[in-house]
C-alpha positions, -999 to +999 in steps of 0.1 A: -549-682-131-580-692-119-581-728-134-548-729-115-563-723-085-590-749-088-560-778-101-545-765-068-574-771-046-585-803-065-550-818-057-548-811-024-581-824-021-569-862-034-535-856-015-555-853+018-582-882+006-552-905+001-533-894+026-504-889+010-473-868+023-450-856+000-425-843+020-419-882+030-404-911+012-412-922-020-421-887-027-390-869-011-359-881-004-330-876+024-314-843+006-355-833+003-352-835-034-379-849-054-383-888-059-397-905-097-424-920-073-439-883-077-443-885-118-463-915-112-490-898-089-487-874-111-500-897-138-527-911-122-539-882-108-537-865-145-561-896-158-585-884-129-587-852-143-582-857-178-556-830-176-520-821-189-500-849-168-467-822-172-491-794-155-505-814-128-464-829-119-455-788-114-484-782-094-483-815-074-441-804-069-454-767-059-470-782-033-441-808-021-418-775-020-444-755-002-451-784+026-413-787+030-404-747+030-433-753+058-423-780+077-385-762+076-400-730+088-418-747+120-388-766+129-369-731+127-394-713+145-392-740+176-356-740+179-345-700+172-381-686+175-377-667+144-412-669+127-423-670+087-444-649+069-463-653+036-463-622+021-486-617-010-475-589-035-493-566-056-508-583-091-483-562-108-453-586-096-465-615-116-435-635-106-434-653-074-456-629-061-462-650-027-433-650-009-419-661+026-400-639+048-384-648+081-390-624+111-391-624+154-424-614+161-410-588+187-400-560+160-426-533+154-454-531+121-427-503+112-396-526+110-419-553+094-429-526+066-394-516+061-382-549+058-407-561+033-402-529+013-361-533+013-366-571+003-394-563-024-379-536-037-413-506-025-405-473-014-417-476+026-439-449+032-463-459-001-472-500+013-496-507+034-498-544+051-525-558+056-529-593+083-556-611+092-578-587+073-565-559+098-535-527+083-502-533+102-503-507+135-471-495+128-458-480+168-471-516+184-455-554+180-461-580+159-467-599+192-497-572+205-511-574+167-518-608+174-487-616+141-479-651+147-458-676+128-474-692+094-495-658+088-504-642+059-494-607+049-511-586+020-490-557+002-512-527-008-495-503-030-508-468-028-493-455-060-501-467-094-468-487-104-454-486-141-446-517-157-415-505-171-388-494-148-386-459-136-366-437-166-358-409-148-353-390-114-387-370-129-407-403-135-398-412-100-407-379-085-438-380-103-448-412-085-435-403-046-458-374-050-486-393-061-483-417-039-481-385-009-515-373-023-527-411-017-517-409+017-530-377+028-566-387+010-561-414+037-555-389+066-582-364+053-605-392+052-604-407+090-606-371+099-633-358+081-651-387+094-645-379+127-654-345+123-690-355+111-696-379+133-683-359+163-715-337+144-737-362+152-735-362+189-739-322+181-769-304+177-762-284+147-782-257+120-792-283+088-790-249+066-755-237+074-736-270+084-729-301+069-740-333+088-747-374+082-772-389+096-789-424+102-818-430+080-843-465+081-848-477+041-876-455+039-847-424+044-865-414+082-832-407+105-835-433+133-828-432+172-795-449+182-779-450+219-752-424+218-731-451+232-732-463+194-738-437+173-706-426+167-694-464+157-725-468+134-715-431+118-679-440+117-688-478+101-711-464+073-689-433+063-660-453+061-680-476+043-694-450+016-659-441+011-642-472+004-671-480-018-660-444-036-630-460-041-642-490-055-661-475-079-628-457-093-618-492-095-589-481-066-589-514-049-559-506-029-571-483-014-606-492-012-593-521+014-583-503+045-612-482+043-636-509+043-616-528+070-621-494+092-657-500+087-658-536+097-638-530+125-663-499+137-690-520+129-675-544+152-681-522+181-718-524+174-745-546+191-753-578+171-793-565+179-787-533+153-761-558+131-793-571+124-818-548+121-796-530+091-784-542+053-747-521+058-728-550+075-745-571+053-732-549+019-702-546+033-689-581+034-699-583+000-673-558-006-647-565+016-645-600-003-651-584-038-625-563-034-598-593-022-612-609-055-609-577-075-568-574-060-566-606-072-558-618-033-586-640-026-568-665-011-551-642+018-589-641+031-592-673+055-627-662+063-640-655+031-668-686+035-677-673+070-682-634+057-701-647+024-726-668+049-727-637+077-739-618+047-765-639+037-775-644+071-778-605+077-798-600+046-827-630+057-829-615+089-830-578+074-851-591+046-871-616+060-883-649+047-885-648+009-878-607+008-911-606+028-899-577+049-890-557+024-918-561-001-939-551+031-917-519+033-913-509-001-933-524-020-909-545-041-874-563-041-862-558-074-833-533-067-818-561-039-815-583-063-786-569-068-770-576-041-778-614-042-762-615-078-729-604-064-734-627-032-738-658-057-714-648-082-686-644-047-698-678-041-695-694-073-659-681-075-646-692-038-662-727-038-644-726-074-608-718-060-620-744-033-619-771-062-657-778-053-672-779-089-702-788-088-709-760-057-695-734-081-712-742-107-746-746-087-743-708-072-727-693-106-758-706-125-778-685-101-764-651-106-767-663-144-802-663-139-806-633-120-783-613-144-809-622-172-834-609-149-819-574-141-806-568-174-820-530-187-829-529-220-808-501-227-836-482-244-856-480-221-832-463-202-829-437-232-870-432-228-868-429-188-833-400-195-858-381-219-885-371-189-858-358-174-846-388-150-812-394-141-794-430-153-794-440-119-825-434-111-837-455-146-816-482-136-835-487-102-865-478-111-866-503-142-856-529-116-884-518-090-910-524-116-894-556-137-890-533-161-919-513-172-911-481-186-947-466-173-948-478-141-913-468-136-913-432-143-944-432-120-926-451-091-894-424-095-918-397-092-937-410-062-899-420-046-887-383-055-918-365-039-921-391-006-882-382-001-885-346-002-912-344+017-894-364+045-863-342+041-879-311+049-896-327+075-862-341+091-853-304+086-879-291+106-872-316+137-836-308+131-841-267+132-869-273+161-842-293+183-814-264+177-843-237+185-850-256+219-814-263+231-805-228+220-840-217+247-829-241+270-794-222+268-810-188+268-817-198+305-790-210+312-781-243+306-749-258+289-751-276+254-745-308+266-781-307+299-796-291+266-794-323+248-793-344+271-830-335+283-845-327+254-836-367+248-848-375+276-881-358+271-883-366+233-879-326+225-908-315+247-894-287+258-912-278+291-903-317+301-871-310+299-871-278+315-887-303+345-860-328+344-831-302+344-849-285+376-860-321+388-818-333+383-797-307+386-763-331+385-771-332+351-760-296+346-719-305+355-713-330+330-707-310+305-667-302+293-677-272+272-656-243+280-689-222+284-693-243+318-655-252+325-649-223+346-642-229+384-664-218+418-652-186+421-668-158+448-701-142+439-705-108+432-726-087+458-749-071+432-760-108+424-761-118+457-788-090+466-808-098+437-820-132+449-822-116+485-844-092+469-861-121+457-870-134+492-844-161+493-818-165+524-783-145+521-765-177+530-784-199+503-781-173+473-749-171+480-740-208+475-764-211+447-745-184+423-713-203+436-729-238+423-739-218+392-707-197+383-727-166+392-758-173+365-788-158+386-814-170+366-801-207+371-795-201+411-830-186+414-847-210+394-830-241+415-835-225+450-876-218+438-880-254+427-864-270+463-879-250+486-852-222+490-823-243+495-799-263+474-806-298+468-783-321+486-762-330+459-755-295+451-745-291+486-712-309+484-701-283+453-704-261+474-679-273+497-653-274+474-626-251+479-631-223+455-605-213+430-599-181+411-599-190+375-566-181+357-562-160+325-536-162+297-527-139+270-518-173+250-561-175+251-564-157+223-535-162+206-529-182+174-560-169+154-536-177+122-535-214+136-571-216+144-578-206+112-555-227+089-574-260+109-605-250+106-598-250+066-582-280+066-610-291+084-636-279+058-618-299+035-617-332+050-657-329+058-659-317+018-641-341+005-659-370+026-696-351+013-679-348-024-686-396-022-717-393-001-741-402-027-777-382-027-792-412-043-800-433-008-801-465-027-765-459-043-758-492-032-781-506-052-770-493-083-750-515-109-744-514-145-734-555-139-711-549-166-683-566-145-707-591-135-717-607-165-680-606-178-669-626-143-697-646-149-693-657-184-655-662-172-660-682-146-688-703-162-661-713-194-637-728-164-666-750-148-678-760-183-643-769-191-642-791-161-677-807-166-663-816-205-633-827-192-655-854-164-676-866-194-646-877-218-630-899-184 
């Protein structure tokens, strides 16, 4: 397959260089049939490439036929508005994997999915369509989603299809159940990540509530602007989930997760993406996933993604990895990422017909593989000391294969991370205590968090901010502060009057603070016995009586069920979040070793043919 793609790319290059238009005479007659001139062209190029003439003729004929189909489609689109979509089918459909489909662009994504399922024999609910590196949205029209004439559409199956036809209804039912389960997993993934992202915006008890945090390369949490925090959390969460599927070689399910991660990363500012390596690693994972699905030609910007990854690594790690060495003391583990980068660059160049460039990158990858190869006996030695296989691989690569140094490195890193986690948990606990302290004074959770963020965690300073900017109290939509203003009780008014405040001011303050005597007293005292101008406007709004309904306490069973489902979704996400912070750098490199050897053999075959020529 790879050799055929190389031949196609090389012949396309020759045709462009020689300005040959295969869809015109002398290669195509008036009936759009092939002419004998194509045989002469095949002979010329087969001699040039030292390839089998029949094979070259077949490929040139494929290129000619595709050019005619494209031309016919273009004419048809101009006259009728019916667009042509190039559909790329899953690898199991070895024959006619790339097929043209005609459709109008005003139809919805669901209608296109139905058409593809009917045309190619899929079960509609168990396929996903990827166009322009995005999942097709079922409820929007193709035009709204930027789908155009001659676009490429890749079909992903959610079920593991058998090569043989289904023998009976039971087999079919089992396949349907399997597909349903995979679709449910995707939906649970989405909900679980949303819950965890929401918790990142809350103050939770680290001892009782699972949550995710964003840490730097040393393992310490970092402050992210709230406007970008949720998008970054979702991006990283989808990426981790996608990586979990990649490890299990479930590429069809991994790709939608990775593409969702890419979408959320794009909502973050460029400055942020340039400072973390996550975005670069994601680009590699996306290209790798397309390659493993044998659909690399569907990814038109593979080169752009790989160049972007290389640029991000340079920005993040520094020239010659100097910044990385300064932070971590070594760069041995990160070399795994560069091996994958060079390998994918080699593959992409080979598929594009660039033999010399492919050879250069593949040899770079092979050299790095030799550097990163780990003697199994050394891993075994570290396992006997009580370390995990993952720790052993990472430690040995960080210490250039020295077992003693690796053991010291792993132990030191364990202790360092344990201390960092202890400190981070203590920060969370203190933050929760401070929020609860402000809530105890009558402030809302939202107001407490906002003030503490501005005060960098200082409780006294947060209280001063709250007293100075009372409008902050009313930006919260929590149920605890969402009641309407109501007439204060005489008892509460009397309390404030007893403290020395004017009756009218007391009544106004209690209305603003929904009967909270403590907040009303603090604000009046801080502002010389009256409300600040900004809050006096709130008093002028007509009071309304809060309405209650028996339904407020109803639905306990439903709420309990929803809570169980949310817990299940969160736990499923947490199962795939690796405990080791450098999990993305760990690889046995078994797949890479095989693929490097395979593609280098293709390159060597080309070189041998060139020498003979």
